[in-house]
Every structure is written in C-alpha cells, then in structure tokens.
N, C-alpha and C positions, 0 to 999 in steps of 0.2 A: 503492499500499499504506498502511495505518496506521503512525503512528510506534507504537513498542514501548513500550510505559506498564507499570509495575511498581509494585505495591502502594500503588496509589491509588484511594483509595475513596470515594464520592459517595454523599450521604445526599439523595434528592429528597424536600422534604416538601409536597406538593401534594395537592388531593383530588379532582384532575381526571384520572379514569383515563387518559384520552387523553394528557395532558400525561406523566404518570408513564410510559405505554410508550414514547411518542417519545423522552423523554429517556434513557431506560432502553436502548434499542434501538442509540440512535446513540453514545452514551458505551459500552457494551458492546463494539461493533464496533471503537471507537477504542483498546480495551484497557485500559478502567479495569472496576473493580468498583463495581455500582449499587445502591443498596438504595433502595426506596422506602417512603412511608409518607404516610399520608392524614389526619392528624390529631396533635394535640400527644401525646395517649397514646400512639399507632405511634411517633412520633420519641422519646419518653422510651423508650421499649421498645428501641428499635434502639439508642440510643446508650448504654445499660445493658450491651450485650452486647458492644459492639465500638467502636473507633475510628474515626472519621473525618478525612478529609483536608479536605474541603471538604462545605459544606451548601447545597443551591441551595432555598431559603424561599420558599414563597409568601406575599405579602403578605398575601393575603385568605383564610380558611379558615373553615368554619364552625363552630358550636359557641362555648364561651365563652372560647378562646384564640386570639386571631388572631396571624397572623405577627410584629407588633411585640413582642407578649407573648412569644412564643416566641423571639425574637430575644434579648431580654433578658434570659430565663431561661437560653439557651444563655451568653450572654456572662458571666452571674455566675460561672459556674465553669468556662468554658472559651473557649481562643482560637481555638479553629477556624474557620478563614475562613466566612464566610457571605456567598452571593449572594441579594440578594432577587428573586424573579420576581414581579413587578407589571403589573395591567391597568390601572392608576391612572397618567394622564399629570399627576399633580401635584407640583410643586417640593415642597411642604411633606412630602409622604408620602416622598420621597426623602430630603430632609434629616432628617427625625424617623427612617427606617431608618438613617442614617449616624450619626445621634446614639445611638442605643440598640445600635450596634456592628457592623452590616453593614460588607463591605466593600468592597462594588458592587453593583449592581441593574441589571436588563434587564426592559426593558418588553415585553410581551405585546402583540400576537404576536410572537414573537423567531424570526431567523434562528438554526439551530443552530450553526451556524459561528461565529456571534458569541458565544455564549454559552461555546463552545470557546474561543475567543481570548481571552474574559476570565475563564476559569477557569485556564486554562493561564498568564495575567499575574499570577494571584493567587498562583499556587503559586510562579512563576518568583521573586515577590518574597518570599514565605514563606522560598526556599530562600538567595536571595542576600541578603547585606547590604545591597548599592545602590553608589550615590554616595558618596564621601568617607568612607571607613571610618576606623576607627583605624587608626595607624601600626602597630600590632602587633596580631595578631589574638589574641595571647595575653593581652592586656591589657584591663582592665576601664575604662570612663570613670566617674569618681567626680565625682558635684556636690551638694552640700549634704545630705550623708548619704546620699544614695541612690549604688546599685550597678548601673550598665548595663554588659550584656556584648552588645556588638554580634554577636559570633560565634554565640552561642547564643540571641539573642535574649529574652534574660532581664533582667528589673529586680527588686532588692530595695531595701526600703525600709530607713529606719536601724534598724529593728527585726531586721533579716534576713528578713523576709518578703516572699517574692516574690508580685509584683503582676503579675496575668497584662494582656497587650495583647494587642491586635487587629492584624492586619496592619497595618492604615492608621495606629494608635496607636503602634507601633513606627517604621515610616518617617516620620513625624512628628516625634518624639523624637529619631531618629537623625540628622535633618537640623537641630534645634535645637542639639543638644549638639556637633556638627561645626561648626558655625557660630554658635557666641557671641558676646555682644555686637554682632551684626548685623543690622540692620534688613531684614528679608525682606518682601518684598511678596505679596501674594497669588499673583501671577502666578510669581513664583520659587519658593513653595512648591507650585504646583501641577506645575512643573517638576522639580522637587528630588525631591518624591515620586511622582513619574510618575502623576499625577492628570488631566494635561490630557489623554490619550489617552481616559480614560473618562469624565470629568466635565465639563461646559463651563461651570459658574456658580460663583462665589467662596463660595457658601455652603457647600458641602461641607468646605472648608477650615476656615470658623470651626466647623462641626458638630465636626470630628475634634479644632480645638483644644480646644473647648469638653469634650468626652469625656477628654481627656488631660488637662486642668486638673484634673477632677474626681479623678484618679489619682495627680496628683504635686504637688498644690497644698495647703498648710496650709488656707487657706480660700479655695475656686475663685470666690468672688465678690468677692476682692480678692487677685487672683493676683500674685504676687513674682518668679515662675522665668520664666513667660512672658506677658510685658505687650504691650499693645496701644499700637499706636503711629498713632493719629487719622489717618484718613486717607489712612494709608500700608501698615500691615501689623502685624508683631509681630516681638518683639524676644526671645531668651532672654539673661537677664541672670545666670546662675550663670557661673562659671569652672571649667570642668570638669577635672579632672586624670586622670591615670590610675595603675592598680595593677597588679602582676603576677597574673592571674587564678590562683585556686589550682590545682593538679593535681588529675587525677581518682584519683590513687592515695592 
C-alpha cells in the first residue's frame, strides 16, 4: 500500500505528453497532487494560481525559453525545490542547472522509483534543518549583519530584507555557520549537505558555493565570508552568534 501523502503538490514541466502521463499517474497513485505543463507559458499560468512543493522541470523544452531559463525565472521569485529532468549526459549541463538554482537532477530514461526517492529526499531536507542545528531552535544565527533562522529556513540581510534560498543553498549555509573557522573539504561538504547520495562529482559543491556567494558576499568575485583554501576546500570566516528569535505575537 502506498504511503499516505498530504498536501504535497508537484508541477511537471515537460513537453513530452508520455512523460507527463507517466509521472502524473505514478505520483497520483502515491498520493500526491500533480499538475502538468508543456511550456514556460503553461508553467507560469499554473504557478500564478497555486503554490507547489516541488517542480520537475525538463531541461530541453521547445520554443524560446528552455529549462535552464525557466529555472532561473523560478528561482528569481521562489525557493520552491526544482528537480531537473534531462536526456543529456553532460556534466556541464548538470552543473549549470545547479548553478541557476536546481536542487537535483535525474537523467532520462529514468526509473520512477528513483525519481520518487530523490523527490522525497528533497522534501525531507526541506522539512528538517539537518545535522548540527543551533542549540536552541528559538534562536537566530547572526553573522556580519545577516540573520539566519535555521528552524524557519529564512535569511535576512542587514537591511531587513529576506533573501530567498534554495534547498541546496540553505543546506550549504547551515553547514558553514555551524562549522565556522574550520576548513571543510569537498568530501566533508558532500557528506554534511547529504549530496554524496545524489551527486558523485566535486563540481556540484563548487556550483552551490558560487550561487551562495552571490547572495551573501558584498563582492562575490572577492569573497570574504566563504573563502577558498587552495587544494583543500573552503572555510567560513565569520564568527556567528545567536539571539532570541522574535515571537510571532
């Protein structure tokens, strides 16, 4: 018997009707709500009227807007998890997909159970703060004018504006603020962000760090918070502190 799922809504963006039907049937039987779109226009229309918990996005779409452009578009306004579906076996395409905001990818042809496992992993990581959380879930982590709420998965800059983080960016920043001043190798970062089970090459770590630097560094080309340690890995140079999180009342 399938596990019961509640209120988990998937948007499938793929121009192949066979893939749409296959994914829709499988995930509907697993208890998810599934909406399908064949183009960027249909995707935008669907996202304008409802919220989604995850987007399964084909890398290659017909027309003027491809999957990478749509991923950038989604990420510019939302932190909804994105899983890229790709028929290309090219590391560059995968890295670029992660750089523009995708949380995971799966190659075509794929096994539905693998897609499901990866999707559940994304949702699990979204729900759970993960390893080495703050000592008190009611506290915020403060660093260099930034406020980072591990429990609510929110980040605010020094001006009080919230900065949206993808699942991968949140996991990476969480690792850094909970391991300040410590050189972390790419292997360690893969383990701590749980990427080893999904990706087997170091460039995915570098891609996530490039994207995170763009959001938290004053000058991403000359990073001061997340510094590279040549031939080893990365180090988070800030000294995080904590403060009570404001109450909701």
